[in-house]
VODODO-89051 format. One record per atom (N, C-alpha, C, O, CB): x, y, z. Coordinates in pm, whole numbers, plus 50000, padded with zeros to 5 digits. Glycine has a CB too. Example, Ala and Ser with C-alpha at 12.3 -4.5 7.8 and 13.67 -1.06 7.14 Angstrom:
% residues 2
513194943150780 512304955050780 513204967050780 514244966850846 511314955350905 512854977550708 513674989450714 512905000350787 513415011450804 514084994050572 
This chain:
% residues 196
648515303541883 649195293241862 648285279941814 647435276241895 649955291541983 648415272141683 647465263741644 647595250441718 648765247441739 647525262341501 646555240741768 646965232141804 646075219541739 644875220441713 647095234541932 646875207641720 646055197341650 645765185141763 646465182041859 646925191541510 644665180141723 644225170341835 644165156141747 643515146041772 642595175041914 644875158241660 645015144441556 646275140941502 647075149641535 644185145641427 646755133041442 647715129741359 647935137641268 646915141241211 647595119541312 649115142841219 649465151241104 650235147341035 651425146441065 649845161941121 649395141840845 649785135740796 650655143440661 649895146540570 648845127440791 652105146840637 652615152140547 652665147940407 653125153940310 653535153540585 652005134840414 652095127240280 653595127240200 653895128740082 650995134340182 654285125040308 655815121440253 656275134440207 657275133240137 655925109740122 655825147940224 656335162240210 657745161640321 658065151640385 654935175140261 658355173140323 659615176340393 658555188240497 657765197040462 661195183740270 659065182540662 658945194840733 660175205540779 661155203540851 658315190640844 659805215340722 660975225040704 660985234540809 659955238740862 660945232540573 662485238940847 662725247140943 662155244641094 662315252941184 662315258540893 661475232241111 661655225941235 662185226541322 663215219841309 661835219141238 662125231741433 662875231041595 662045225341705 661065231541746 663255246341655 662425213441756 662305207441872 661915215741987 662395226642015 663405201641896 660805208142063 660455217042179 661355218542255 661865208342302 659475213542254 661915233142297 662485237242381 662445238142546 661785247342596 662465244842336 663085229442627 662375228042775 663935227842847 664855221042802 661175210842806 664045236742971 664805231343044 665105222043138 666185220343195 664975236143067 664145216543150 663595201543224 662705192743132 662355195943019 662585204543365 662415182243191 661695169143136 660135172043107 659425173543207 661815156243252 659485172942969 658085173642967 657555163043057 658085152043064 657565172342828 656355166943136 655485159343213 654665151543092 654595155242974 654545169143319 653985138243159 653365128943110 653685125942943 652845125142853 652015132343144 655065124542934 655475118642796 654655107342723 653995099242788 656825113142811 654725107242585 654155096442543 655295089742457 656235096842424 652845099542472 655245073242411 656485070442373 656605076942214 655785079642126 656725054042388 657925077942227 658185082742065 658575097942095 659505103242033 656615081441945 657935103742178 658255118742212 659715125942240 660485123442333 657545120942332 659865134042150 661085140842160 660935157542225 659975165242222 661685140342005 662235158942280 662535175742327 663885178542334 664735169742349 661985180342477 664135190842323 665705196042374 665675200942476 664845209542505 666435205742302 666715196142568 666855201242704 668095214342699 669305212542686 667305187342811 667495225342712 668375236042689 669385237442808 670455242942785 667555248742668 669105232742935 669815231943031 671365221042997 672485222843045 668745227343142 670985210642908 671875201442900 672575202942740 673565196842701 671125187342936 671945210442681 672205210642554 672265197942436 672885198242330 673275216142565 671545188442479 670995178042405 669795175742392 669045183442451 671345168542436 669085163042300 667835159842247 667945148242331 669015142442351 667585158642085 666595144142390 665815131142427 665035127242373 664515133842282 665305130142518 664655116442401 663585101642323 663225097342429 664055091242498 664275087442224 661765099242477 661275087142567 660895080742476 660265084042376 660235088242675 661475065942528 661245050042467 660295043942523 660295031742502 662365040042480 659155049442615 658285042442665 658385040142801 657375037142864 658225032342604 659965041642882 660275041843035 660925050843075 660515055943180 660905031943084 662235056943008 663225069043017 663635076442924 663965070742820 664265066243058 663715088542930 664475099142851 665925090942798 666775087342880 664835114042961 666065088842666 667585084142598 668015096642518 667455102442425 667515069242480 669155099042585 669775111142458 669545108042308 669585096142277 671555112642461 669325116742216 668925117042099 669915122442003 669665133741961 667805123342098 671155115841955 671515124941857 672935126241915 673595116541951 670575138641842 673425141541921 675125139941959 674865151142081 673735156142081 676605145641806 675655154842168 675745163242251 676415174342221 677595174042184 676115158642342 675725184942236 676395196442198 676835206642250 676845217842199 675965200542139 677355202442386 677385217142507 678845217742464 679605209342414 677005214842726 679015233942510 680375238742528 681075243742363 682265245042333 681275225042608 679835245642277 679935244542136 680815233242042 681185234541925 680385256742109 680965225042108 681615213242011 680415200242007 679655199242103 683325206642091 680325192641914 679715181941918 680395172741956 681495170341906 679205179241823 679685163642086 680635152142102 679445139842111 678245141742133 681765153942255 680135126042085 679395114742084 678615108742230 679285106842332 680365105142029 677715107142227 676485101142328 676865085042361 676635076142280 674745101642239 677385083142470 677595064642477 676575064042595 676445072042687 679545056342529 675885052742571 675245047542682 675655034142726 676195026842643 673925047442659 675435028942871 675645015642949 674545012042995 674225020143083 676545015543058 673715003142981 672854997243077 672744986043131 672914975843064 672004997843049 672454985343262 672714972743340 671064967743369 670194976443369 673734976143496 670804957043387 669444952243436 670044941343533 670884932643510 668294946043308 669174945243682 669704932843800 668364927443838 667464934543882 670644939043960 668254914743818 666914911543877 667404908544043 668494904444083 666094896543788 666114912344125 666114908244248 667704911944318 668374902444360 665674892644241 668154924144325 669584931544349 669464926544522 668504927944598 669634953144305 670684920944548 671444918944673 672554922144722 673424925244640 671554910044689 672794922544820 674734923244839 675324914044755 676504916944735 675434918345002 674994904844702 675724898944626 675794897344501 676254887644441 675754891444654 675024913144426 675054913044319 675864924044247 675604927944133 673934912044295 676934929044330 678154935244276 678494927744197 678534915444199 679174938344353 678904938144090 679204929143951 679804946343879 679384957843897 677284918343850 681124939943780 681284951243666 680284953043592 679354945343570 682274949343574 680504964843546 679124970843461 679844970043307 679444962143221 678514990443514 680844978543289 681714976543141 682764979843148 682944985643255 681364983143024 683794979143078 685124983143066 685124994442943 684654993342830 686084969743039 685815005643003 685715016042887 687075017942798 688105018842866 685335030542952 687225018442675 688165016642573 688445031942528 689245034342437 687595006442453 687705042742601 688065054642545 687825066242647 686655067042683 687325056542417 688495073442689 687995085842770 686695091342769 686355096142661 688675096042738 685895091942862 684745094442876 684255104543000 684895104143105 684255082442877 683285112142989 682635118243111 680975116243121 680125117343032 683005134243108 680845112943257 679285107743302 678575123043280 679145133643306 679125100443501 677205121543225 676525133443192 675475131643324 675295140043412 675815133743022 674915119443314 673705116243370 673485100943395 673745093543300 672675121543285 673035095343516 672645082743527 671285083143592 671005089243695 673635074743598 670205073343493 668955068643513 668875057743597 669665048443578 668385065843402 667995057043694 667975044643744 666265043243783 665555052943810 669125043443876 665805029943779 664425025643826 664425013543878 665245004343865 663445025543727 663355014243945 663314996744031 661714995043972 660905003643938 663464995844275 661634981443974 660324977643899 658904978043983 657764978443936 660514962743845 659284977744115 658044978544215 658464991144314 659374999244298 657814962744311 657674990444404 657775003344492 658525002944599 658435011844683 656605007744540 659384992644613 660774992544709 661845005744605 661925009344487 661724970944712 662575009444761 663665018744685 665175012044701 665695010344811 663675035344758 665685009344600 667245004944619 668225016944604 668275025944519 667704993444504 668945014444709 670165023944693 671505018744645 671765007644694 670445030144821 672475023944559 673385015444499 674515030044526 674415041144578 672915008044316 675765020644445 676955029544401 677165027744304 676505018044268 678055029344450 678005033144194 678935029344058 680225035244136 680255044844214 678455038343878 681175027744096 682635034444129 683185032943986 682555026843900 683685025844259 684495039143963 685515040643847 686385031343875 686865033943986 686225054243829 686905020343826 688115016943910 688985011143793 688535007643684 687825005644043 690445010743837 691655009143743 691584992643717 691964987943609 693255014943821 691174985943804 690784972143774 689964964943840 689384969143940 691654965243771 689794951243786 688304947143845 688354945643996 687414950144062 687744932343784 689454939344060 689264938344196 690094948844288 690604946444397 689594924444232 690104963844203 690794972044260 689714983844316 688914988944238 691884976144163 689754987744457 688784995344514 688915011344399 689985016844376 689204997144704 687925014744358 687765028844299 687175040044354 686765039544470 687155028144199 687055050044289 686505060244311 684785061444288 684255059744178 687285068244238 684125064444403 682385069344371 682165078544271 682855088444248 681625076744493 681015074144205 680755089244113 680295099044193 680605110844176 679635088743990 679555095244281 678385105044340 678865103144502 679095091644540 676475098844299 679005114944598 679105117444723 678015104244804 678415095244878 678655134444741 676785106544766 676105098244845 675385086544763 675595088644643 675175106544923 674905079544775 674455063744711 673215069844610 672395078544640 673705049444860 673325064144506 672155069444410 670975058744438 671185046944467 672635069844231 669615065144425 668575058944458 667655057544328 667235066144251 667975065844572 667495044544329 666495038944254 664915036344270 664655025844328 666945029344238 663905043644231 662375041244240 661555038844157 661725044644050 661815049044278 660565031344165 659475027944047 659375039143977 659475037843855 657985023844091 659155054344037 659055064143935 660165067143821 660095074543723 658865075344004 661175059443865 662315065743786 663335074843895 662815082343977 661595076343658 664305073843888 665395086643905 666345090443806 666665082943714 666275084744015 666825102343824 667955109843767 669175116343827 669055127043886 667465118543713 669875112743820 671135115143882 672635128243794 673585124143728 671635097643888 672445137543814 673175147743728 674335155243822 675185162843776 672035159343665 674215151743957 675405159944031 676405146744082 676135136344142 674725170944186 677465151544037 678785140844053 679925147544137 680195159544130 679505136643896 680525138944213 681615141244282 682785138144216 683885142344251 681575135244392 682575129944108 683745123844018 682975118043916 682225108343930 684775112544090 683255126343781 682445119443680 683225116843518 682635114343413 681065129143666 685165118843547 685775115743438 685975102543460 686315097243566 686895123243408 685725096743343 685845079943331 687165077943238 686825077343120 684285071743247 688355076943252 689785072643157 689775062643087 689375053143153 690995069843224 690045059742974 690215048842929 690895038542981 692035040643020 690555050542843 690265024342994 690795014943052 690585012943166 691245004843231 691755014943040 689675019543211 688935016543329 687675009943355 686925010043258 688785026043376 687225004043463 685994998643486 684855005343550 685095014243632 686204989043549 683645002043521 682375007943601 681704995443678 681234985043633 681175015443489 681835000043802 681704988543903 680374991644000 680375001344077 683184987343999 679384983643990 678264985144084 678044976144211 678184964044222 677154983744008 677694984444293 677374977344436 676114981644501 675684993144487 678514980144542 675484971844577 674674977644666 675104988944778 676154987944840 674204967344724 674234999044795 674675006444906 675065003645075 674354995645136 673825014044900 675815008245122 676125005645283 675595017245304 675445024745207 677705003345351 675215021145429 675145032045513 673725036845540 672705031145500 675945042345457 673775048545616 672685053345666 671345052245565 671805056345458 673035066945704 670305049845548 669515050845471 669445042445347 668715045545253 669555061345456 670295030645347 670935022545226 669785008345242 669385004045350 672985018145256 669505004345143 668694993145161 669494982045204 670454978845133 667974989845043 669214974445331 669784959545378 670804965845490 671844959845518 670694948645235 670484977645549 671444981945643 670464982245766 669244981045758 672224996645603 671274984245898 670664981046000 669714995346065 669094998446167 671814974946092 670085001145933 668725014046010 667625010445963 666825019145996 668735032045968 666924999845883 666214995745835 665204986045942 664064982945908 666874991545735 665604983446026 665594976146138 666554963846180 667044956246096 664454972446138 666744962846304 668144956746348 667954941846308 667034934146337 668534958546523 669084939846232 669094925446194 667874919946065 668024909646000 668794917546343 666774928946051 666004922345959 666144926645806 666854936345779 664674923946002 665494919545707 665774923345610 665114937845550 663974940345588 665604912845548 665634945745475 664614958545428 663394955845379 663174945645314 665144966745321 662514964645404 661334965945323 661344958845199 662264961045119 661094979045295 660454950645172 660474945945024 661104932744992 660884925144898 661194955644942 662014931745104 663254919745058 662864907345108 662064907445201 664844922145122 663344894245056 663164882245113 664424880945197 665404888345203 662914871045010 664104867045275 664864867045401 666504863945353 667394863045438 664184854645511 666714862545222 668084862545230 668374874545179 669494874845130 668764851945166 667664886545170 668194900045168 667644904645010 667414916544991 670034900345196 667464895144903 667104902344796 665764907444774 664734901544808 667404895644701 665824919644711 664844928344667 663994924144543 664394925844428 665474940444642 662794918444575 662544912444451 662084923144317 661364932444353 661404901744485 662234923044251 662204933644108 663474933644034 664424926144050 661964950344144 663304945643930 664224942543844 664814961743856 664174971443816 663484933943674 665674961743899 666694971743894 667274978943758 668164972243706 667714965643955 667014989143703 667774991443565 668265001143576 667615009943633 667144991843443 669835004543521 670675017443531 670785018643397 670605009343318 672105017543611 671125031143366 671355037243219 672635047743290 672385056343374 669655046943129 673805045243244 674525057343227 674815063743125 675075056643028 675425056743267 674915079543101 674795080943020 676415093743006 676755101943092 673255082543003 677085091242875 678655095342870 678595100642752 677955097042653 679835083942881 679705114642776 680075117442637 681255114042631 681785110142735 679945130442587 682145114542484 683355110842436 684115122542465 683765132542403 683355106742294 685105123842546 686085132342580 687025138742442 687945146642460 686955123942685 
């Protein structure tokens, strides 16, 4: 197979019968603007320099469905960071949650689906979701159906192994946290859904 070590200029001519690189998992060492087709998830992804973003439409199950994404950036997350993520105006299903923390501390968090802002909801995953410097992806859900007029709600996780719990040290702030319990850095969460 020919290999090109420099840019290929088609001088505004068409690229005919081209197919994206087919892989069952993420390509290693991506560069900004790189695209590939995930054969396990039936959708294309674009690397934006930070994370893989679904590109185009989801085509699983023989039908084409619209991809929706919701992004939340939380500077210096703490127990007080609990917040409403977004209100949904149509039925959707979560297909992927990407998370990243801007330094080497790990942040564990939950995402709930709530029928009202102040009503406890259902957790999307059985265990807290982790955000790390390298970035993490969650695709295993205990509950992924998001009905219309519900809310996505973010909260820092509690329980064994979670940031800010006694497991990190009796009465001490977690590793990487300030005295008031903030973990210094930027937590970025991207939830990818398909319209039902």
